[in-house]
N, C-alpha and C positions, 0 to 999 in steps of 0.2 A: 798415497804414501806420505802425504804431508804430516800425518799423525805420528810417524815413526822417526826415530833418530837414525842417522846413517848406520850405526852399529847394529840396530835392530833389523834394518833392511838387509844388511849383509847376513846376519844370523838367520833370518827367515829364508833367504835365497839358498842357503846351504842345504835346506831340507829337500827340495826337488832335485838338487844336484846329486845328493847321496842316493836318492831313489833311482835316478837314471843310471848312476854308477853301479847300483845293485843289479839292475837289469843286465848290464854288460858283464858284470862279475859273475852272474849266474852261468855264463858260458864255460866257466872253469870246470863245471861238473862234466862237461863233454870230454874233457881231457883227463881228469882225475877219476871219474866215476864216483859212485857213492857206496862206501862200505856200509855194513849194518850199523856201525857206530855213528857214521856221518849222517845216515838217514834218520837215526834216532835223534841226533842233535838237531837236525832240521825240523823234525816234527815237534820236539820239545820247545824249541824257540818259537815256533808258530803258535802253539797252543797257549803258552804262558803269556806271550805278548798280545795275542788276540784277546785273551781274558782281561788283561790290563786295559786294553782299548775299550772293550765293551762294558766291563763292570765298573771301571774307574772313570775314564774320560767321559763315557757316554751316560751311564745310568746314575753315577754318583756326582761327578763334577758338573755336568751339564744340566741334568734333569732333576737332581736331588731326589731320586726315587727311593733312597734310603739314607740313613745317616751313618757316619763312621768317624773314628778318631782322626785327627789331622795327620798323624804319621802314616795311616793307611792310604790316605789321599796322596800324600807326598811320594811314598814308595811306589804306589801304583802309577803315578804320573811319570816317574822316572822310567818304569818299565814300558809304559806306553810310548814315551819319547824314544826309547830304545827300539821300538817297533818301526821307527821312521814316520810316526804319526804327528810330527811337529810337536810344539809345546802346548800346555794346557790353555793358555789364553787364546792362541790362534785357533785351536781345535774347537773350543766352545763357541767362539765368535762365529765361525762358519756354520756350525751346526744349529745355533739359535736362529741365524738368518735363514737357514733352510726351512725350519719350521714356520717362521714368520711369513715367508713368501713361497711356500712349497709349490713347485711347478708353475710359478709365475715369473715375471721378468727379473726380479731381484734375487731369485733363488740361484745360489752360486753354481750348483752342479745338477740341475735338472736335465734329463734327457730330452725335454721338450722345448727348452728355451736356453740360450738364444738360437740353438740349432735343433734340427729334428732328424729322424731317420737314423741311418748308420753314423752320420756325423754327430747327431745328438748322443748316440750311445758312446762314441769315442770321447765326447766332451765330458759326460757324466762318469765315465770310467777312468778319468784322470787327466784328460786334455785341459780341463779348467785350471789345473795347477800351473800350466805354462802360459796363462793369460794374465791380464791386469787384475782379474778378480781374485787372484791368489792372495792379495793383501786384504784382510777384513776391513770393512768400513769403520768399525770401532772395536776396541777390545773390551771384554767384560770387566766391569768395575770390581766385582767380588773376587775374581781371580787376580787381578792386578794389585789388589790391596793386600794379598797374602804374599809376603816377601819371599818365602820359599818357592811358591808356585811361579812367581815372576822370574826368579833366577832359573828355575827349570825350563821355563818358556824360552828365555833368551839363550840358554845354553843347551837347547833341546838336542843338538847334534852330538854332544859329547857321549851320552849313554850308548848311542848307536855305534859310534866309532870305537868306544871301549869294548863293546860286545864283539865287534869284528876282530879286535886285537886278541881278545880272550879266545875266540874261535881258532885263530891262527896258532896261538900258543898251545892249545889242546891238541890239535891234529894237523897243523900245517896247512898247505894249500887246499887239501881236500875238504877240511872243515871250514875253511874260509869260503870255498865255493858253496858249501851247504848253507852257510850263513847268508850269503848273497841271494841264493835261491829262496830261502825262507823269507827274507825281506820282500822279495818280488811277489811271491805267492800271497803273503800277508797283505801287501799293499793292494793287490787286485781283489783279494777277498773282501776287504773293507769297502772298496769302491763298488763292488757289485750291489751293495745296499743302495747306493746312489743311482745305479743304472738299472739292473734287472728288477729290483724291487719296486720300480716305478713303471715297469713295462710288462712283466710277466708274473702271473699269480692270481690268487683270489682276493676279493675285497669283501670280507664278511661284515665290516663295520662302515658306517657312514662317515666320510671325511670329505673335505673340499679340495682334494688333490688326487693324484693317481697312485698313491701308495698301495702296495699289495703284500700279501703273505706269500713268501716263496720258500718252499722247503729246501731247495738246493742251496740257496743263500743262507738259510738258517743253519744248514750243515757246515758250510764254509766259515760262518761267523759265530758259531756257538750260540745261536738263538736270535741274532739280530735280524734275520730274514723274515721274522714275523712282523713285518714293517707296517702293515695296515693297522694292526692293533696298536703299534707304537704311535702312529699319527692320530689315532682316535683317542688314546690315553697316554700322552707323552710322559706323565709322571709315574707310570706304572713300572715297578721294578721287575715285573714279569711280562715278557712279550709273547710268550708261547700260549696264546689263547685264541680260540675261534668259536664260531657258532655253527652247529649242525642240527638240523631238525628241530630248531627252537630250543636247543640245549647248549649250555656252555661246555666246551670241550677244551681241556688243557693239553698243550703240546709240549714236546721235549724242548727244554730251554736250558742248556748247560750253564749259561751265564747266571741265570736265576738260581740254579742249583749251587753254584759257587757262592753267590751272595747269601744263600741260606746257610752254607757252611760258615761263612764269616759271622753270620748272626748267631750260630750255635756256639762259636768260640768267643762270643761277645765283642767281635770286631766290627759288627754292623748292628743297626737297630732301626726300628720304625720303618719297616719295609712297606711301601705303598703299593697296593694292588686293588683295582676297582672291584666293587661288589658285583655279584652276578646280576643283581637288579639293574645296575648301571650298564653292564655289558649288554644285557638283553635290550635295554632301551635304546642303545646306540646301534644295534644290529640291523642290517638290511632285511626287508620283509621276506625276500626269497629264501633266507636262511631258516625260515620257520616252516618250510615245506617238509613233509615226511621224506626220509632218506630211503 
């Protein structure tokens, strides 16, 4: 933590505090129930903020799998921060470390290190946020050099708090409970990429880690569950790809569909997707057997 000012340390610590508070606040739905409107609000918040996390924080900010105007990055980062996903500098720092040390000792949230088994699952599903590894070893220079992103990073908690206030204004305690439950579900949805996608699923591509394609996680995270492809081709804007019977097969990837929409309305460009030749060259031999 020597890299950080006292104010930054306090700012970052607010993040897991709000997530814990959201878990507790989710219990409100047991008292208020969920009307059709509140349920719709819960789902809407989940989908929009998950898309911001997957399409902006992950595929644009971190891996630069496509290009977009700065306002798209800024607005998307505010929405991702409103998901309780911390700020852009913190998020990118941890994710780049994950790729650099995937499933090895310095991987922040691997289910195999420093713990294994059920304890490893707990660690990768969010337990790591309550450890000293919560603070990244270093923050990404490109994000820190962008004044707007740096402000979003240090004030990452404000969009989430504001969204909670909006929820209460719209529908009182019932909508506030729906907001808390949406936060909790979204948090664990994102964390399943760290946990389940390194434990359960198929590995069509050669990587030096335990990353897997998991359809259930892909459903929860709008396409991020095709994790083995992502580790094989980190800069690909499309994750939904596998190999069957020696053929490239494209899978449902809602985040990529959203990026294609951005491309269509000229808010994204230069989408990076590996060629089928590259995909086949990286495929495991068993995937060339007849189905």
